[in-house]
C-alpha positions, 0 to 999 in steps of 0.5 A: 114410278121410280123406286128407290133403294130405301123403299123397303121392297125386296122386289118391285115391278111396274107396268111389266108386260110380256107377250109370246108368239103362238099359232094364233098370233101374239098372246099376252101373258103379263100386262101392267103387272105392279108387284110389291114384295116387302123385304123380310118374311114369306111372300106368297105369289098366287094365281090360277094356272096360266096367270103368269107366275112363272113368266114373272119369276123368269123375267126377274131372274133374267131368263126371259126378256120383258117387252116393257115395264120396269123391275127392281130387286133391292132397289136395283133395276134389272136386268140392267144391274142384275149381275150386281145383285144376283149374288143376293138372290137364290132361286129354284125354278122347276125341278132340282137337277143334280147328278144322281150318283153324287152324294148330296154333300159332293153336289154342294161341294162342287157347287160351292167351288163353282161360285167361290163359297167356302167349303164350310158352308156345305155342312152348314146348309145341310144342317139348316135344311135338315139333311146333315145325317143324309148328306153322304147318301146318293142323290138318287136315293133321296125322296122327292122332299129331300131332293127339294131340300137339297136344292134349297140348301144349294140356294143357301150356299151364298147366304142370299137375302132373297129366295125365290121358289116356284111351286116348291111342293109340286109332287110332294107327299104330305110329309114332304110338303110339311118339311118344305113349309117348315123350311120356308117359314124358318128362312122367313123368320131369319130375316130373309125374303122368301118369294114363293109361287104356289097354287096350294093356298092352304100351305101359303096361308100357314107360312106367308106374311103377305101375298100377291094374287095375280089374275090374267097377267095382273095383280088383283090384290096384295097385302097382309094375308089377314087383311085380304081374307077380311076384305073378301067379306063374310064367309056365310053360314053352313047349314046342315039339314035333311032336305037341303034342296028344299031348304035352298028353295025356301031360302031363295024365295025369301031373298037369301043367297043359298047354295048346295054344298057337299054336306048341306048348304051355305047361306051368305049375306045374312046378318042374323043366322036366326033368320035362317032357322026361322025361315026354314022352320016356318016351312017345317024344315029344321036344321041340325047344324048351323055354323059360321063358315070360316073365312080363309085365303082360298075364299078370298082367292076364288073371289078375286080370280073368279074371271080366271076360273070362269075363263073370262075372255076380256081382251088385255090392254093394248101394247104400250107404244115403244119403250121396251126393256133392254135385253139382259146384259151379256156375260163373256161368252154370250148371254147372262147365265142363270145363277148356279142355283136357279135350276130350270128346264127349257120351255117353248114360248107357249108353255112358258106363257101359260104358267 
């Protein structure tokens, strides 16, 4: 499928495929990936470890070469036209890297000079991420959350339309997570597109407008967060009772689906909760709590990626014959350098393919 510039998508991939060489032969990390990221707002990119999130992001940024398929950023094919669109993209991949003895302001000032951005933007972006009063502190003195916010400030220097964050809250304490969450939410409401990969589903549910869920190298669901939660079906009923094991046995005998939980049991597939109490009371078992289970993004995610969670071994589809993507365009001096704000550290092929 060819994508036009007016499709309303910030990022789109079609039939994307990537394999890595390993000790047991080539392993498929991404196969047939069709990803749509609407322009504007926050888009969550979710998947179990090893599902291919980081691999996909690196291919979009020209840091990895795809075997086949197509990728577009704002309607422009990449990597072919990546140099023409990279000015509209800011990205953080892996942990931020700055000189520990430099202040946050000096680090941003040097970066602004390197990318041809006016120095007045340094103060503006420090204010935007809440570091205006700490800009003259050394990077080494920053907390993990402050370091991540400084990295976000670096991506904002050139006022990008698309921001790509790969697991931005990894290693942060609850306060740091809240700070990054609020920053991403604010950026999305400003009209920018924020693509954030994460495994912290509760955080994504709070900030994302839309999500894509990836499993075993393919998109298994995407759309508005509320729609995906509703499509996951009823959440069931949580039951509190003194004898949960006996209650599970009773409910299963009458054809209900019941499973033990940490504080009782959950019954699913029941139209009327009163049927639960009636069945249990007939056997002398009485409930002390009966509440509808909340449907959330985590429930939808686990349902959609259950094969990944169980380690399904269904082989991926075979390689498409021929037709691989061309290598990324070369810059003077050899190779396309990552944008100044795309921080990353090298990985082996096996490590890359497992994320």
